[in-house]
C-alpha positions, -999 to 999 in steps of 0.1 A, spaced: 0 0 0 28 24 7 40 23 -29 5 29 -41 2 60 -19 34 75 -32 29 68 -69 -8 77 -72 -13 106 -95 -44 121 -80 -62 123 -47 -96 136 -36 -98 155 -4 -135 155 5 -146 180 31 -174 165 52 -170 179 87 -196 207 85 -229 209 103 -250 222 74 -273 244 95 -288 262 65 -302 230 52 -327 229 81 -335 201 105 -323 165 99 -286 164 109 -255 172 88 -266 176 52 -239 153 38 -254 124 56 -291 131 47 -308 109 22 -313 120 -13 -336 98 -33 -328 68 -11 -291 72 -7 -270 95 15 -256 126 -1 -220 116 8 -225 81 -7 -236 97 -40 -207 122 -39 -181 94 -33 -196 73 -61 -194 102 -85 -158 111 -76 -143 76 -74 -162 65 -105 -151 96 -124 -114 89 -117 -108 51 -115 -72 54 -105 -76 81 -78 -78 77 -41 -98 97 -15 -94 110 20 -124 124 38 -123 150 66 -152 143 90 -165 157 123 -153 138 154 -190 130 163 -198 116 129 -178 83 127 -209 62 127 -226 83 101 -194 81 80 -194 43 82 -230 42 72 -223 64 42 -194 43 29 -210 9 36 -231 9 3 -200 16 -18 -185 -11 -40 -156 -30 -26 -132 -13 -51 -144 21 -40 -140 14 -3 -105 0 -9 -95 34 -24 -105 53 8 -79 63 33 -89 64 70 -108 97 75 -91 127 91 -109 147 118 -120 183 110 -113 215 128 -134 245 139 -137 259 104 -137 245 68 -102 260 64 -90 241 95 -106 209 82 -89 212 48 -55 218 64 -60 188 87 -68 167 56 -38 179 38 -16 171 67 -31 136 68 -22 132 31 13 144 38 17 118 65 6 91 40 35 101 17 17 119 -11 41 133 -36 44 171 -39 36 169 -76 5 149 -72 -29 165 -80 -52 170 -50 -88 178 -58 -106 194 -28 -143 188 -30 -174 196 -10 -192 166 3 -225 182 -5 -218 183 -43 -230 149 -55 -235 158 -92 -199 162 -102 -193 145 -136 -162 126 -149 -156 154 -175 -153 180 -148 -130 158 -127 -107 153 -157 -105 190 -163 -97 196 -127 -70 170 -127 -54 184 -158 -55 219 -145 -38 209 -113 -8 195 -132 -7 222 -158 -14 253 -137 -6 243 -101 -37 260 -88 -71 262 -106 -108 261 -98 -140 254 -118 -161 284 -124 -193 291 -143 -204 324 -159 -226 346 -138 -260 352 -156 -275 376 -131 -263 412 -127 -244 415 -95 -247 444 -71 -222 454 -44 -239 470 -15 -229 490 16 -240 482 51 -271 503 46 -280 482 15 -271 511 -8 -256 499 -41 -220 510 -44 -209 492 -75 -221 470 -104 -192 448 -114 -188 439 -151 -206 405 -154 -185 392 -182 -154 391 -159 -172 373 -130 -173 336 -123 -191 316 -96 -166 293 -80 -172 255 -76 -154 225 -64 -133 203 -69 -107 230 -66 -75 216 -80 -39 220 -69 -4 205 -70 -2 189 -35 30 206 -24 16 241 -34 -17 239 -15 -1 222 15 25 249 19 -2 276 14 -25 262 41 5 258 65 15 294 59 -21 307 66 -23 286 98 11 299 110 0 335 103 -27 332 129 -55 313 112 -71 341 93 -103 329 76 -105 329 38 -135 320 17 -121 290 -1 -89 271 -10 -83 293 -40 -82 323 -17 -57 305 5 -34 299 -25 -39 335 -36 -30 348 -2 2 327 -3 12 345 -36 1 320 -62 -18 327 -94 -50 307 -95 -67 300 -128 -103 292 -137 -114 263 -159 -150 257 -171 -173 244 -144 -208 229 -148 -242 243 -139 -253 209 -127 -225 207 -102 -246 224 -75 -239 225 -38 -268 214 -16 -272 241 10 -309 249 16 -341 227 19 -350 239 -16 -317 226 -30 -326 191 -16 -361 193 -31 -348 202 -66 -320 176 -64 -344 148 -55 -367 159 -83 -338 158 -107 -328 123 -96 -363 110 -99 -367 124 -134 -341 99 -144 -363 71 -131 -395 75 -150 -405 38 -152 -428 34 -122 -437 -2 -115 -458 -19 -88 -454 -55 -75 -476 -75 -52 -467 -103 -27 -487 -128 -6 -475 -153 20 -490 -176 46 -474 -195 75 -491 -218 99 -488 -216 137 -467 -242 155 -448 -246 187 -430 -215 201 -433 -184 222 -429 -157 196 -434 -148 159 -412 -127 136 -432 -100 119 -414 -75 97 -381 -82 114 -394 -77 149 -397 -105 175 -433 -104 188 -442 -125 219 -470 -150 213 -481 -183 226 -473 -200 193 -445 -197 167 -448 -198 129 -437 -228 109 -413 -223 80 -379 -232 65 -364 -198 75 -376 -177 104 -411 -178 89 -414 -140 89 -446 -139 68 -446 -101 64 -410 -98 51 -417 -127 28 -447 -110 12 -428 -77 9 -398 -95 -7 -421 -111 -33 -437 -77 -40 -403 -60 -46 -392 -89 -68 -425 -88 -86 -421 -51 -94 -390 -58 -114 -403 -92 -128 -374 -110 -112 -391 -142 -100 -401 -148 -64 -385 -155 -30 -385 -193 -36 -365 -189 -68 -338 -168 -51 -338 -187 -18 -351 -223 -25 -365 -240 6 -347 -271 -5 -314 -254 2 -303 -261 38 -283 -229 40 -316 -210 44 -329 -232 73 -337 -208 101 -323 -178 82 -333 -143 92 -357 -130 65 -341 -95 65 -315 -111 42 -342 -118 17 -356 -83 16 -322 -67 14 -314 -90 -16 -345 -79 -34 -337 -42 -28 -302 -48 -41 -317 -64 -72 -336 -31 -78 -304 -11 -73 -286 -33 -97 -311 -23 -124 -303 14 -116 -336 18 -98 -348 25 -63 -376 13 -41 -401 41 -36 -428 27 -13 -440 -3 7 -476 -9 17 -483 -42 37 -512 -58 56 -511 -85 81 -541 -108 84 -546 -125 118 -567 -126 149 -537 -127 172 -511 -115 181 -523 -79 182 -502 -59 158 -510 -24 170 -486 -23 199 -458 -33 176 -467 -15 144 -442 14 147 -413 -9 156 -422 -30 126 -424 0 103 -390 12 115 -374 -21 111 -387 -26 75 -376 10 67 -341 1 80 -339 -31 60 -352 -16 28 -332 17 32 -364 38 30 -375 68 49 -401 58 75 -429 78 58 -425 54 28 -434 23 47 -471 15 56 -480 -14 78 -517 -23 85 -534 -52 102 -569 -67 99 -588 -98 109 -612 -120 89 -640 -117 115 -631 -152 127 -636 -167 92 -612 -190 75 -579 -203 87 -567 -170 101 -601 -166 118 -596 -200 134 -561 -188 145 -543 -215 125 -518 -191 110 -510 -156 97 -513 -143 61 -497 -111 47 -503 -90 16 -478 -64 3 -475 -39 -25 -441 -24 -35 -435 5 -58 -402 9 -76 -387 34 -100 -365 23 -128 -345 41 -156 
């Protein structure tokens, strides 16, 4: 690994230590879900997919280690292997970047390597922009992506009086990844820190303060930074526009009562005077949901993927089945949008456990809680469920595909 660190040509430094207060309630914005995946997960997929030979180091808040692990867990094995252990951020973004650069220096990154410093909350960066940034780092030493300003800009005084109207043609809105030769930007950040830690607006300003010329290369309008709740709304709408094929699947399952002191319903252990009989854990609700998800993508049923004749599934936890179905949707480039399920039984009473079941299904399926509905009904003592011989479950799943 040491040789790989030294000889790598490009490195991403992803700044993910902020709190994102302007994005509203819901925790740090880089860890919020965007169309079913965390923002940081999407950003890392875009960066590492856009430069297959580059490696990445993230700078995170000291309190966010668990959130970070959850964000990188869905990445492919190759992508995770290209991540260095994260560095811990400082009080400001500038401090965080400096900490990240020092971590890269400790890893032995060459002074001439390209380091691309990117905001964690910019998940729409494209490979073409990454390639331009990388080339600019080597050719210019210090360069940033910028897009033309289309609105007239007014400079105002403290009393909101307009004092200047800059020439629009000469203005550019700065984006990331900002690109530098590693030795140049490391020395610049060290110099600013040694000078007393003055706060500058971005890494380009740090390089400028240190006396370097910083150039601009073409950015992209789609490379937006998610800052406000409206940004998240527009970004999710954009992602869903790319998934116009809406499909619905249904699932049905039945399991008979047998000996036991509990039943598994939606991944939750519910006390009862009987158990359910089945080859796996007999979670009738998860089985119906799994069939519904598989049905929505016309990918067989739970028995085709997990044959009851196969001994490896004896007593298996049914959350594995639902996760597999959701992964099959993702492999098609789609996402699970909604689950609606109904349990049919006289006993046990589902009401006291409903919210725990919803939460567990949402966790397994990687859905927000408000996209999981769980209901329960009886058959007015009619039929096998009315005679308390077993439990049935119905489920509907909605998916979106490209």
